[in-house]
Structures are given as structure tokens and as C-alpha cells.
DRENFIMAR-880132 format. One line per field, with one value per residue (C-alpha): residue number from 1; x, y, z; residue in one letter. Coordinates in Angstrom, 3 decimals. Layout:
BEGIN
num	NUM/...
X	X/...
Y	Y/...
Z	Z/...
residuo	a/...
***
This chain:
BEGIN
num	1/2/3/4/5/6/7/8/9/10/11/12/13/14/15/16/17/18/19/20/21/22/23/24/25/26/27/28/29/30/31/32/33/34/35/36/37/38/39/40/41/42/43/44/45/46/47/48/49/50/51/52/53/54/55/56/57/58/59/60/61/62/63/64/65/66/67/68/69/70/71/72/73/74/75/76/77/78/79/80/81/82/83/84/85/86/87/88/89/90/91/92/93/94/95/96/97/98/99/100/101/102/103/104/105/106/107/108/109/110/111/112/113/114/115/116/117/118/119/120/121/122/123/124/125/126/127/128/129/130/131/132/133/134/135/136/137/138/139/140/141/142/143/144/145/146/147/148/149/150/151/152/153/154/155/156/157/158/159/160/161/162/163/164/165/166/167/168/169/170/171/172/173/174/175/176/177/178/179/180/181/182/183/184/185/186/187/188/189/190/191/192/193/194/195/196/197/198/199/200/201/202/203/204/205/206/207/208/209/210/211/212/213/214/215/216/217/218/219/220/221/222/223/224/225/226/227/228/229/230/231/232/233/234/235/236/237/238/239/240/241/242/243/244/245/246/247/248/249/250/251/252/253/254/255/256/257/258/259/260/261/262/263/264/265/266/267/268/269/270/271/272/273/274/275/276/277/278/279/280/281/282/283/284/285/286/287/288/289/290/291/292/293/294/295/296/297/298/299
X	0.000/1.467/2.053/0.073/0.859/4.287/4.085/5.796/7.461/6.122/8.384/9.785/10.858/10.415/7.484/9.399/9.134/6.549/4.320/1.369/-2.161/-5.115/-8.855/-10.751/-14.414/-15.442/-17.156/-14.740/-15.607/-13.360/-13.440/-12.018/-11.955/-13.634/-13.214/-12.499/-15.648/-15.299/-17.257/-17.721/-17.806/-18.924/-17.263/-16.204/-12.701/-11.493/-8.006/-5.424/-1.709/0.703/1.000/-2.431/-6.039/-7.897/-11.584/-14.671/-16.130/-19.520/-17.796/-14.816/-11.388/-8.248/-4.774/-2.747/-5.755/-5.078/-8.032/-9.207/-9.988/-12.086/-12.590/-12.592/-10.380/-11.874/-10.875/-9.388/-11.184/-12.289/-12.240/-9.113/-9.027/-5.964/-4.714/-4.016/-3.016/-4.955/-2.473/-4.915/-8.511/-10.411/-14.190/-15.211/-12.022/-9.493/-6.077/-5.003/-1.546/-1.419/0.562/1.396/0.487/0.932/3.089/-0.010/-1.848/1.129/1.657/-1.997/-2.004/1.262/-0.087/-3.255/-1.214/1.153/-1.823/-3.316/0.062/0.412/-3.068/-2.180/1.577/1.189/0.323/3.591/5.675/4.044/4.641/8.314/8.761/7.166/3.609/0.559/-1.475/-4.652/-3.668/-1.945/0.411/3.213/2.172/3.795/2.489/2.160/-0.210/-2.523/-5.910/-4.887/-7.029/-5.392/-3.521/-6.197/-8.904/-6.801/-6.165/-9.898/-10.600/-7.917/-9.308/-12.838/-11.532/-9.557/-12.627/-14.717/-12.107/-11.942/-15.742/-15.732/-13.075/-14.984/-18.200/-16.467/-14.818/-18.157/-19.874/-17.191/-17.288/-21.095/-21.668/-18.570/-20.005/-23.288/-21.439/-19.282/-22.370/-24.040/-20.950/-20.650/-24.384/-24.225/-21.128/-22.908/-25.941/-23.784/-22.016/-25.375/-26.101/-24.825/-22.353/-23.627/-21.849/-20.612/-22.603/-20.767/-20.079/-21.847/-19.480/-18.963/-21.715/-20.877/-23.261/-23.555/-22.225/-25.615/-27.138/-24.408/-24.352/-28.008/-27.079/-24.465/-25.078/-21.885/-19.897/-16.809/-15.907/-12.251/-9.831/-8.870/-5.031/-3.993/-1.216/-3.698/-6.196/-3.588/-2.553/-6.259/-6.116/-9.660/-11.270/-12.912/-11.032/-12.460/-11.979/-12.642/-14.125/-14.768/-17.499/-17.654/-20.929/-21.264/-21.164/-17.596/-15.045/-12.624/-10.430/-9.981/-7.913/-7.564/-8.424/-8.118/-8.008/-5.455/-2.563/-2.469/-6.060/-5.964/-4.592/-7.260/-10.039/-8.774/-8.417/-11.992/-13.713/-12.033/-14.302/-17.583/-20.214/-23.075/-26.213/-25.366/-26.226/-28.452/-28.624/-31.335/-31.663/-27.941/-25.441/-22.663/-19.430/-19.876/-17.603/-18.410/-16.745/-17.187/-16.260/-15.036/-15.343/-12.957/-14.001/-12.442/-15.600
Y	0.000/3.358/6.033/9.252/12.063/13.640/16.788/19.736/22.284/25.826/28.226/31.093/30.629/34.122/36.471/39.364/38.066/40.051/38.112/39.400/38.666/38.873/39.397/36.100/35.744/32.085/29.950/28.421/25.850/25.564/22.478/22.721/20.188/21.232/18.649/16.014/16.817/18.399/21.585/23.011/26.829/28.353/31.476/33.443/34.288/37.869/37.444/34.733/34.362/31.452/31.025/31.726/32.775/35.725/35.189/36.162/33.336/32.812/31.743/32.282/30.638/31.062/31.979/28.792/26.524/23.761/23.538/21.740/24.011/23.395/25.853/26.050/28.147/29.621/27.675/24.830/21.504/20.028/21.483/22.062/20.172/21.023/21.947/25.437/27.284/30.279/33.159/35.974/36.328/39.539/39.487/37.549/38.289/35.474/34.882/31.289/30.034/26.863/23.945/20.487/21.187/18.321/18.963/18.995/21.507/23.857/23.737/24.596/27.478/28.884/28.585/30.456/33.223/33.554/33.769/36.569/38.303/38.116/39.563/42.407/43.153/46.146/43.762/41.860/45.043/46.391/43.051/43.061/46.552/45.420/46.691/44.449/44.121/44.288/47.038/50.404/49.989/47.505/44.218/40.849/37.293/36.986/39.994/38.353/40.144/42.083/45.218/48.664/49.392/51.791/49.142/46.490/48.912/49.576/45.826/45.247/47.989/46.592/43.117/44.444/46.274/43.119/41.018/43.499/43.451/39.662/39.448/41.888/39.903/36.611/38.001/39.359/36.048/34.122/36.460/36.453/32.790/31.156/30.428/29.088/26.885/25.432/24.365/22.975/20.966/19.267/18.501/16.980/14.906/13.501/12.593/10.899/8.799/7.209/6.167/2.685/2.685/1.784/-0.117/1.995/1.724/-0.575/0.693/-1.425/-3.324/-1.983/-2.926/-4.335/-2.707/-3.338/-0.606/0.034/0.837/3.337/4.951/5.763/7.547/9.878/13.521/15.039/13.578/14.831/13.464/12.436/14.486/12.348/12.334/13.976/11.432/8.569/10.326/10.791/7.148/6.162/4.358/3.546/1.254/0.847/1.394/-0.647/0.780/-0.616/2.317/2.786/5.341/6.888/7.102/10.798/9.943/11.083/8.809/7.481/5.273/4.379/1.454/0.512/-3.062/-3.252/-1.150/0.656/1.969/5.259/6.015/4.785/7.988/10.162/7.790/7.667/11.490/11.990/9.422/10.866/13.927/12.010/12.315/9.932/9.890/8.148/4.437/3.408/0.051/-0.192/3.581/4.241/5.488/2.954/2.638/1.090/-0.980/-1.105/-1.402/1.408/1.617/4.706/4.491/6.339/6.757/9.001/9.327
Z	0.000/-0.981/1.585/1.770/-0.673/-0.133/1.936/0.238/2.514/2.408/0.573/2.578/6.173/7.579/8.004/6.479/2.907/0.930/-1.460/-3.488/-2.353/-4.663/-4.114/-3.927/-3.000/-2.749/-0.137/2.384/5.075/8.146/10.400/13.941/16.788/20.047/22.867/20.235/18.228/14.733/14.108/10.614/10.339/7.010/5.681/2.615/1.485/1.015/-0.437/-1.048/-1.721/-2.070/1.716/3.140/2.955/4.473/5.146/7.117/9.261/10.873/14.106/16.390/16.196/18.312/17.045/16.852/16.164/13.628/11.261/8.147/5.189/2.086/-0.787/-4.574/-6.814/-9.995/-13.128/-10.991/-11.078/-7.776/-4.236/-2.158/1.148/3.201/6.658/7.997/11.157/12.490/12.557/13.291/14.563/15.254/15.495/12.354/10.376/10.240/8.637/7.897/6.917/4.789/6.273/4.981/1.346/-1.070/-4.120/-6.314/-4.096/-3.845/-7.623/-8.301/-5.787/-7.183/-10.741/-9.748/-8.053/-11.016/-13.389/-11.270/-11.135/-14.926/-15.335/-12.906/-13.148/-10.811/-7.945/-8.377/-8.495/-5.347/-3.547/-4.573/-3.118/0.174/-0.499/-0.457/-3.667/-1.627/0.859/0.294/3.272/3.971/5.490/6.168/5.794/9.593/9.567/7.015/7.112/10.260/10.912/11.363/14.611/15.872/15.437/17.222/20.102/20.503/20.481/23.118/25.394/25.124/25.978/28.976/30.335/29.978/31.799/34.692/35.027/34.981/37.718/39.943/39.495/40.304/43.448/44.681/44.033/45.932/48.924/49.181/48.452/49.905/53.338/51.957/49.461/52.256/54.244/51.114/50.156/53.551/53.668/50.192/51.064/54.114/51.991/49.335/51.983/52.835/49.208/48.259/45.387/41.945/39.210/36.283/33.081/30.697/27.180/24.524/22.212/18.664/16.243/12.804/10.344/6.558/4.269/2.637/6.047/7.030/3.580/4.145/7.404/5.879/6.836/5.420/2.531/0.703/-2.707/-3.077/-5.181/-8.171/-8.291/-11.545/-12.171/-11.797/-14.082/-16.820/-16.455/-16.715/-13.358/-12.218/-9.692/-6.299/-3.022/-0.117/3.382/6.871/8.798/12.543/13.294/16.774/18.744/17.783/14.067/13.334/11.669/14.283/12.080/8.390/7.098/3.400/2.466/-1.313/-4.452/-6.669/-4.581/-6.532/-5.466/-1.841/-0.140/-1.807/-0.688/2.916/3.122/1.885/4.135/7.255/6.855/6.415/9.154/10.000/12.080/15.401/15.295/18.204/19.972/22.662/22.487/23.084/20.494/19.892/17.956/14.507/12.278/8.564/5.165/2.642/-1.034/-2.915/-6.703/-9.028/-12.668/-15.311/-17.374
residuo	x/x/x/x/x/x/x/x/x/x/x/x/x/x/x/x/x/x/x/x/x/x/x/x/x/x/x/x/x/x/x/x/x/x/x/x/x/x/x/x/x/x/x/x/x/x/x/x/x/x/x/x/x/x/x/x/x/x/x/x/x/x/x/x/x/x/x/x/x/x/x/x/x/x/x/x/x/x/x/x/x/x/x/x/x/x/x/x/x/x/x/x/x/x/x/x/x/x/x/x/x/x/x/x/x/x/x/x/x/x/x/x/x/x/x/x/x/x/x/x/x/x/x/x/x/x/x/x/x/x/x/x/x/x/x/x/x/x/x/x/x/x/x/x/x/x/x/x/x/x/x/x/x/x/x/x/x/x/x/x/x/x/x/x/x/x/x/x/x/x/x/x/x/x/x/x/x/x/x/x/x/x/x/x/x/x/x/x/x/x/x/x/x/x/x/x/x/x/x/x/x/x/x/x/x/x/x/x/x/x/x/x/x/x/x/x/x/x/x/x/x/x/x/x/x/x/x/x/x/x/x/x/x/x/x/x/x/x/x/x/x/x/x/x/x/x/x/x/x/x/x/x/x/x/x/x/x/x/x/x/x/x/x/x/x/x/x/x/x/x/x/x/x/x/x/x/x/x/x/x/x/x/x/x/x/x/x/x/x/x/x/x/x/x/x/x/x/x/x
***
């Protein structure tokens, strides 16, 4: 079985390198893990360069969050599904830096940027002199989609005032309710000591469910990206995967069973993002084992 697609290192190792960014308005979906559960946040891009994407999201992220990103580039076949790091977040504005791009993804993004640069030579000349193509002032890649200094200062002051108010409220609550809580805690501990211990609820064993049943419970499905090398070589076929689905409907594990080696990594990467309705046994959601098939056809 072939290994996953080779990860190409990002070009440029410092944040001082200026690169052009170009306006881009497309739908972009961001997936982030919260307590081990994936959440999908819809958004729309504002601008993009070779190293990152600026967008407006219908939700909050934190700088340093590792996220999954899906979007489409104009005139490029198929969606992009890749990983990114949140470098900046203010209100609904967010700046993401691409990480772990495959060679194919990086080539397509660079081709798109070079095409935009050729169509607008002034953007490339401004980037080379240290000026952003999208903004009239100098910016760096680390400050991707960062608001002006005055706006950031106002946001910081509002956040500081809120934190002070929160601390004052918490201190007052502790002082007023501390004595009552102490009495309540000891009374509750005494009551619990009189209750006989109960056995923990055992977790039901994983259920083996046919593929046709689980395919009917899919709530979110991503089609695989057909590897261009396999398409040109006319490699087709079905990739069979053993899949473990968690009680919440997310995919916990994917293992290839059979199929063309050139198509296996793309099938595994796609199925990892599928979501299912929880499978219930006696009214309780359980872990499910099933075998799914991903079909690749060039026609």
C-alpha cells in the first residue's frame, strides 16, 4: 500500500518576505476540533496568496488553532481540502496560513497566483517593493488580514474592560456565596455517603453494520480528489476501506483493504471527513464498524 501524498514544505521561512495577495471571493468551510468533536464553520474568502487565505467566518477561532480548510479556486477543477493554522482572529475576520500542502496543491495554488500576477503586473511590483497588492500599506504574511492598529487597540481595550468586570463579578460572588457553598458541600457529602455505590454503566461493544445501512445515514460527505497522475494514467477502480465510526457519528479510524494503490490515499483522506447519524442500539449510540467503497471513474 502506498504512503500518503508527499508533503511539500512551504516556501519562505520568515514572516518578512513580501508576497502578493489577490482578491478572492469564494465559499470556504473551516473544520475545527472542540473537545475532540469536529465543528464546521462556514465562511467566505477575502483574499489569497501562495501562503495563506484571508476570510470572514460565521464563528470564532483562536490563534494557533489547527483547522481543516475546504474551498474552490476559480478555473481549478475540484475542491481544495488542506490543513491550515490560524495566525490571526479579530471578530469575524481570520487569517489562515497553509501547512502540509501536497506537491499537487502547492503547484496549483502557485499557478493560480502567477496567473493573477500576470493579469495584474502592478500587484507583483508592489509586492516586490514590500507593499501588499490588496492594501496600500506595507504588510507581512504573519499579519494576514490584520485590521489597522487603531482598530486592534480599541478591540484590546474593550476586551480588557470586559475582563476586569468579569473578575470583579467573580470576586463578589465568591465572597457572598462562599459560606453558603461550604455548608451545602458538607451537607451533600454527608448525603452521598449514605447512598450505596452503583456499578458503572458498561459501554456497549462496537456494532458491525452493513455498508448500505451506514451509507443511508451519511449527513456530510466529501468526494475524493482524483489524483492527476492517476487520471492521466487512466487508473480507475474501487477502493475498499474498513471504517470505525464513533458514537457521535464522526469517523474514528480508516484502514484501506483493497483497491489501486495510486487512489488509496485520496479515498482515505476523503472518508475521514464524512459524518453519520449516530447508530443506536437499545436507544444508546454505539461505535460502529463497517466497510465502505469509494469508486474512481475518469468518465
